[in-house]
C-alpha positions as CSV (number, residue, x, y, z in Angstrom):
1,M,46.3,-126.5,30.5
2,K,43.7,-128.4,32.4
3,K,40.0,-127.8,33.0
4,Y,38.7,-127.0,36.4
5,E,35.5,-126.0,38.2
6,I,35.3,-123.9,41.3
7,M,32.1,-123.8,43.3
8,Y,31.9,-121.3,46.1
9,I,29.2,-120.3,48.6
10,I,28.8,-116.6,49.3
11,N,27.5,-115.4,52.7
12,P,23.8,-114.7,52.3
13,T,24.1,-111.3,54.1
14,V,26.1,-109.9,51.2
15,L,23.9,-107.7,49.0
16,E,23.5,-108.3,45.3
17,E,26.0,-105.5,44.3
18,G,28.5,-107.0,46.7
19,R,28.0,-110.5,45.3
20,D,28.6,-109.3,41.7
21,E,31.7,-107.4,42.9
22,L,33.0,-110.6,44.7
23,I,32.3,-112.8,41.6
24,N,34.2,-110.3,39.4
25,Q,37.0,-110.2,42.0
26,I,37.4,-114.0,42.0
27,N,37.2,-114.1,38.2
28,S,39.9,-111.4,37.9
29,L,42.0,-113.3,40.4
30,L,41.8,-116.4,38.2
31,T,42.6,-114.5,35.0
32,A,45.6,-112.8,36.7
33,N,47.0,-116.2,37.5
34,G,46.7,-117.3,33.8
35,A,43.2,-118.9,33.8
36,T,40.9,-118.7,30.9
37,I,37.3,-118.6,32.2
38,A,34.8,-120.6,30.1
39,K,31.6,-119.6,32.0
40,T,30.3,-118.5,35.4
41,E,26.9,-119.6,36.6
42,K,25.0,-118.0,39.5
43,W,22.9,-120.8,41.0
44,G,21.2,-118.4,43.5
45,E,20.5,-118.7,47.2
46,R,20.0,-122.3,48.4
47,K,19.6,-124.1,51.7
48,L,22.8,-125.5,53.1
49,A,23.0,-129.2,54.1
50,Y,24.3,-128.1,57.6
51,P,24.7,-124.6,59.2
52,I,27.9,-122.8,58.5
53,D,28.7,-119.9,60.9
54,K,25.1,-120.1,62.1
55,K,23.8,-119.5,58.5
56,K,21.3,-121.9,57.0
57,S,21.6,-120.7,53.4
58,G,24.2,-119.4,50.9
59,F,24.5,-118.0,47.4
60,Y,26.1,-120.6,45.1
61,V,28.4,-119.8,42.2
62,L,30.0,-122.2,39.7
63,T,32.9,-121.1,37.5
64,T,34.5,-123.3,34.8
65,F,38.0,-122.4,33.7
66,E,41.2,-123.7,32.2
67,M,44.5,-123.1,34.0
68,D,48.0,-124.4,34.7
69,G,47.6,-126.5,37.9
70,T,50.8,-125.1,39.5
71,K,49.1,-121.7,40.2
72,L,46.0,-123.2,41.7
73,A,47.3,-123.3,45.3
74,E,48.0,-119.6,45.2
75,V,44.5,-118.9,44.0
76,E,42.9,-121.1,46.7
77,A,45.0,-119.4,49.4
78,K,43.6,-116.0,48.4
79,I,40.0,-117.3,48.3
80,N,40.5,-118.8,51.7
81,I,41.0,-115.4,53.3
82,M,38.0,-113.8,51.7
83,E,35.5,-113.2,54.5
84,A,32.4,-113.3,52.2
85,V,33.2,-116.7,50.8
86,M,31.9,-119.3,53.3
87,R,33.2,-122.4,51.5
88,H,34.8,-123.3,48.2
89,I,35.9,-126.4,46.3
90,V,38.0,-126.8,43.2
91,V,37.5,-129.9,41.0
92,R,39.5,-131.0,38.0
93,L,37.4,-132.0,35.0
94,D,38.3,-134.9,32.7
């Protein structure tokens, strides 16, 4: 299993309860696909480098996990269709 990080930006209009629910939803999606989550860090609301959907800020979350790389495409496809997630990126750690 390889180590990965996923960083995603949650729409700033989502309330705190909704953010926590979305973070839990993404973490359970990862674990359902065989990932072992090491840690999840809430970075808080930050200004974006450029507007996304006319929004100038977003709530950043970073999750570190270990997973078999073959299931990663399926996880990313499901995250892509989540409306509250404005952007995400998955990076493999060395």
